[in-house]
N, C-alpha and C positions, 0 to 999 in steps of 0.2 A: 789376297786382299787388294783392292783397287788403290791406285795412287790418288792423291787429292785431286789432281787434274782430271783423272779418269772418272772419279766419283762425281765431280761437278758436271762433267759432260754427260754421264749416264742419267743423272737426275734431270738435267736440262732436256734430254731427249724424252724422258717420261712426261715432264710437264708439257712439252711441246706437242705431244700426242693429243692433248685435250684443250690446250689454249695456245693462242698466238703470243709468243714470248718476244719482247723487244728489249729486254735488259736483264742483267744478272748482277746482284749485289752479294758479296761475300762478307759475312760478319762472323765473329767468334761463336755466336750462338746458333746461327741458321744460314741457310742459303735463301736469298729472297729473289723471286722472279717477278719482274714487272710484266703484266699480261694485259691483253685486251679482252673484255668480256664478249663471249659469243652472242650472237643475236638472239638465240633461243634461251639465254640465261646461263647462270653459272652452276646451278644446282646439279644437273646431270653430269657435266664434265668433271666438276670437282669431286663428286662422289666416286666416279670411275677412277680418278687419280688416287683418291684415298684407298680404294680397294686394291689398287696396284702397289702402292708404297707401304702400307701398314704391314703386310706380311713380310716385307723386307726390313722391318724395324725402322722405318722412317715415318715421321708424323708430319703431314702437311696441314697448314692452316691458311685461311684466306681472309684478308682484311682490306678495308678501303681507307686510305690515308692520303690527305691533300689531293683528292680527286683521282688518285691512282688506285688500281686494284693490284694487290700484291699477294703472291703465294709464297709462304715461308715453309721451308722443309728443314726439319731437325732430325738428327739421329737419335733413336731411342735404344738404351741398353736392353739387351735381351732379357726378358723377364722370366722369373721362375715362379710357377704357381703351385699351390697345394694340389695333391692328387685327389682323385675321386674318393679314395679311401677315407680321407678326412671328412668329406660330406657324409659318407655312409656311417662312420663311427658316431658323428654328432647326431645323425638321424636316429640311430639305434638308442643312444643314451637319452635323447629327447623323448622318444616313444615311451621309454620306461618311466621317465619322470612325469610326463604328462598323463601316463596311464595311472600311476599310483599317487603322485602329488597333485594331479589335476582331476582326472575322472573319478577315481575311487574316493578321493578326499571330498569332492563336491557331492557325490552321490550319498556318501555316509552322512554328510552334513544335512542333506535334504531328507533322507529316509530314516535316519537314526540307526542304521545298520553299522556293524563294525567295519572299519576301513578296509581291512584285509579279507573281508568275506567275499565269497564268489559273486554275490549279488552286487556289492559295491564295485568290484573290479569290472564285472561284465556290463552292468548298466552304465557305470561311469564311463567306460570306453565307448559304448554305443551312443550315449547322449551328451558327452562332453569332449572326450579326447579326440575321437574321430572327426566330429564336426569342426572342432577348433583347428586340428591339423589340416583339414581340407581347406578352411578359409585361409590359413597362413600359407600353406603350400601352393594353392592356386594363385594367391597374390603374387608370390615370387615367380611362379612359372609364367604368369602374365608378363612380367618384366623380361624373363629369359627368352620367351618365344618372340616377342616384339623386337628384342635386341638382335636375335638371329635374323629376323626379317630385314633388318638394316645392316646386316653383315658386321655387327659389333660383337666381338667375343665376350661372353659372360660365363661365370661359373654356374654350376648347379646350386640350388639353395643350401645354405649353411643354417641348420636349425640349432637353437640355443636352449639347453636345458635350464630349469630353474626350480624353485621351491613352491610350495602351495601358496595361493589357491589355484594357480594356473599350470604350474609344472613346466613352463617354457617362457623364455623371454622373446619369443618370436623367431624370425628367420630373416636372412638377407642373402643377396647374391653379390658377387664381386664383378664389377665391370672391368674387363681386361683390355679394352680398347677405348680411346676417347670417343665421345659422341660426335657424329659428323655435322649435324646442323640443328637448328631450332625445332624443326618438324620432328626429327627423331628424338630430340630431348623431351619434347612434350609427350610424344607417343609412348616412349619407354617409361617416362616418369609416371604417367597417369594410368597406364595399363594395369599395374598391380593393384592400386586402390580400387579401380572400377571393377575388376574381377572379384576381389575380396568382398567388396560392397554388395555386388550382385548375389553372392552366395550367402552373405550374412543376413540379408533381408528374409529369405524363406526360412533359414535356420531360426531366426528370432521369432517369426510368426508361428512356426511349429512349436517352439518352446513355450510361447505364451499360451497357445492352445492347450498344451499338456499341463501348464500351470493351473489353468482354470478347471481342467478336467479331473485332476488327481491330487491336487495339493492339499496338505494338511492345513488346518487353520492356525496360522502364525507365519511370520516371516523367518526364513533361515538366516543364519549369520551373514551369508552372501547377500540375501535380499535386503537386509537392513543396511549393508555396507555400501552398496552401489547406488549411484544417482543416475536417472535416465537422461539421455540426450533429447533434443527436440524430436528427432525421428523416432527414437524408441518410445517416447510418449505417444506419438501419433499411431505407431503400430499397435500399442497397447489398447487403443480405442476399439480395435477389432475384437479383442478378447478382454473385456473389462475384468479387472482383478482387484479385489479389496486390498487395501494397504497392508492388512495383516497376513496376507497369503505370501508364501515364499515363491521365488522364481525357480522353475524347473531348471536343472543343470543345462538342458538344451537352450533355454532362453538366456542363461548366463553366458554360454558359449557364443550366442548371437550378439549379446551386448559387448563381449570382448572383441568380436570381429568388427563391430561398428566403431568401437573405441580405438582399435588399432588403425582402422582406416583414417580416423581423424588425426591421430598422431603422425601418421605418415604424410598426410596432406598439409601439415604445418609448413608455411612457405619460408623455411629457414635452412641455411646451410645446404647440404646435399641430400636432405630428405626428399621423398617423392614430390612433396609440395614445393620444395626448393627448385627441383627440376622444372616443374610447371611454371613457377613464378619467373625463373630465368628465361624460359622460352617465351613467355608472354611479355615481360617487361624489359628484357635485356639487362644492361648494367644497373638499371634502377632496382633490380631485385635485391641488391646489397642493402638498401635502406629498409625494404620490407622485411628482410631477414633479421636485421638488427631490431626492428620493431617487434617482431615475433618473439625474439629472445627476451626483450625487456618486458613484454606482456607476460611471458612465462614466469619471470622473476616476480612480477607483481602478483600473479595468481598463486604463488607459493605461500602467500598469507592464508589462503584457504586450503591448499593442499601442498605440503612440503615437497612432494615428489617432483613438482614442476621446477623447483630450483635446481635439483640434480639434473633434470633433463635439459634445462636451459644451459647449465654449466657445461654439459657434455657437448652440446651444439657449439658453444663458444670455443671449447678446446679443439674440436675437430675442424673448425673453420666456418665463419659466418658467410664469407664470400664464396659464391659458386663459380667455378671455372667456366669460361665460355666454351661453346661448341667449336669445332674446327672451322665451320662456316657460320660466322655470326652476322653475315650480311643479309642473307635471305630472310624474309619475314614470314610469318604464319599466314595461311589462307583463312578465310572467314569461318570455315567449318571447324578448324582446329581452335580458333579463338573461342568458338562456342563451347567446345569440349573443355577448354580451360576454365570458362565461366561455370560450367556444370561442376567441375572439380571444386571450385571455391564454394558453391552452394552446398555440396556434400560435406565439406569441412564444417560449414556453419551449422548444419543440422545434426552432425554426429559428434561434435566436440562437447565435452562436459567440463566446465571450469573446475568443479569440485567432484571428481569421479567417485571418491570414497568418503564415507563419514564414519566416525567412531561409533561402535555399539556401546550402549550403557553398561556400567560396571556393577550395578546393584543386582544381587541374586534374589529373584522373586518369582512367584507363581501367580497366575490369575486365571479366572474363569471368563470365557467369552462365548457369545452366540456364534452362529455360523457366518455372520457378516463381519466378525471381528470386534464387535462392540463388547465392552467389559460388562460382565454380569455379576451382580451381588445377590439378585433374587430371580428365580426362574418364573416367568410370567404365565398366567392363565392355565393352571393345571387343574382340570376338572376330571373326576373319575367316578364312575358308577360302581356300586357294590358288586362284587364278584366279577370284576372286569380288570383289564390291564391297560396301562398307558405307557408308551415309549417316549422318553425324554432324550433329546440329543443336544449336546453342548461340547465345549472344548476346554481343555486346560493348557495353558501356554507357559513355557519356561522363558521368562523375559530377560534372564541374565546372560552374561557373556560366556558361561561355562556349561559343560554337560552336567546334568543332574539326574540322580535316581529319584523318581517321583512316586509317592504312594497316595492314591486317591481312595477314600473310604466313605461309607455311608454312616451317618449318625442318626439313628431312627427316632430318637426322642421318645422311646417307649411305644412307638407305633407297632413294632413287631409283637408286642404283648397283646395287641388288639387284632392280630391276624394279618397285618400288612406284610407283604413280601417285597423287599426292595433289593434288586440284584443288578449288577452290571452284566450285560449280555455280550458286549463286544467293544473293542477300541481300535482305532485306526491311526497309524503313524506313517507318513510318507507314502500313502497309497496301499500300505500293507494292513490287512484287517485280521485281527485276532479275536476269536470267539472265546467267551468266558461265561461263567455262571456263579458269581460270588459277589459279596458286598464290599470287597476290597481288591483293587488291582494295583500292580506295581510295574513300572516300565522306566526306560531310560530316554531322556530327551536331550538332544543337542542344544547348543546355545540358540536362543530365540526360536525354538522349535515348539510345535504344538501337537496334541493328540485329540482326536474326536472320540467322545465317549457316548455309548448307548446305555441308558439306564432304564430298566423296566420296573414299573411300580404296579403291583397287583393288590387290589382292595379286598378286604375279607368278604365272606358270604353275607354276614349280618353285621349290624351296627346297633349297639344298645342305647343310642342317643338320638334326639330329634335331628332329622336331615333337612336341608343340607347343613354340613358343618365343615369348617376349615381347620385342618390340622397342618402341622409343619414338621419337616425333617431337614436335615442339613447334609451337604456333601463337603468333605474337607480334603484339601490337597496340601501335602507337605513333603519335605525331603527328610530321609531317615536321620541325617546328621543335624537337622534342625537349623541349619545356617540360612537357607533361603527363606524369605518372607512367605509364610503360608497363605492360602486363600480359602475362603469359605463361601459356599453358595447355599442360600436359604431357598427351600422349595415348599411354598404353601400349597396345599392340596385341598380342594373343595370336594367333599364326599357327597354324592347324590344317590338317590334310590334308582 
C-alpha cells in the first residue's frame, strides 16, 4: 500500500499526463489539482483521466470555481456487486410470472379460454409475454450498450416479477460507475426509452390490426380499464376500432410499452427522464424534478398509483447527482434529441391510465358496431327460404358468467318455422351448433357473436305479407345478472 505522500505523487503524475497542473490542494475529502484547460478542450483529456483512475478505485471530477478549473480526485471503496446468477434467477422467475400472470391471464380474458389451457399459455406467450419482454429487455439493453460505449460499467438487466395483469414490474440496470459528462448522461438516459419506444410502436400497430380483424364484439376487462395516450389514439386511427371491441393482448402489450416509456421519461430523480433533464438543464433540473413529483401527487386524485410513484421518487431522492464533468455543454444535435424525448413523454403519458369497470352484473344484445339492440331491424323472409341473423350478446359485468341464450318462438314453431343457432364466436374461436339454445362462458366485459338461422315454412294459411315476432332471451343460470331480451319481428312474404 502506498504512503500518503506516494499516493499524492502518483495521482499528480496521472493528472499531469492529461492536464498542466500548477497547484495541489489536500483536503480531508479529496485531492484537488489546479489545472489549465488544454486548447482543444477538456472533454478528451478528462475522459482519458477518468478511464485511467476509475479502475484503480479513484473518482475524478472537474469543476470551475472562481475562474479556476479544478480536478478533484476521491478514493472509492472497492464495491461488491451481485453476480450474474442473480440476473438469471430473476429473469427465470419473471419469465414464469409474465407467462402465466401476464400472457395466459390476458389471453384467457380476451378469448374466454381457461387460463391454464394450452391455447391461453401459447397464444398469451406469443402475443403478450414475448413482445412485452422484448420491449422491456431492449429498453434496458439500450442503456447497457451505450454505457459500455462510454466505458461506464453497468449490470445486465434485473427483471422484476409481479402479479396480473402484467406479470412483471419491469426491469432496470445498475450503473456501477459514475457518469462522465453531460453528453454521456443524455445518451445513456435517453437510449433505453428510444429503443423501447421504437419497438412499442410496431407492436401496438400489429395489435390494433389484430383487434379489428378478430375481436369479439365487446371490450375485455383490459380494454375497459386502460385509457389511451395521445400517440395510442393517433395509432388507432390506422385501424378504427369500435369502442365496444376489446384490445388484442398484443395491442395491450404495445400500450404497456408506451406507458413504460412515459414513466421512465418523467424528469424526476434518477429516472431516465431525470438523466435527460439533468443533461439539458444542469442544476436547474432540481426544480423540474420537484415539479414532476408535485404533479404526480396532484394526479393521484384521478389515479391513486401516482401518489405511490411520487412518494418512491421522493424517498429515493429528487436531486440528480452531477456527472463527473459538469462543465462541458451539450452540442445542438443532442439538445434536439433531448427535445424529442420531451415530446415523446407528452404524447405517451396518460394522466389516468386505468379506470374502474362497472360492478353491475348484466347482459345485453348488440349489433356488430356495438350499439345496443332491443329489436332486430328489417327481417324479411320468403316462404320456404332461410335468413341468417347475426348479433352479439355482451357480459357487461365485472365477473365471469355462464350465459344461456335461448329462442322463444311464440308459437311460430307450430306453424312450421324452424329457428336454430348455427354458430357462435368468442375471442376469434368459432363453434358450430344446431339447436335453439346455446350456453357458454363469458369473461368480464366480454362478448360472443351469434349466428341465428330462421327458416320459414313451405306454406302460410294467412294473407301475405304478414309480420310475426319471436324473441331471443339471454340470462345466467343463477339468475343474478340482469337478463336481456331481443325482439325479432319477421315479415313473411310469398
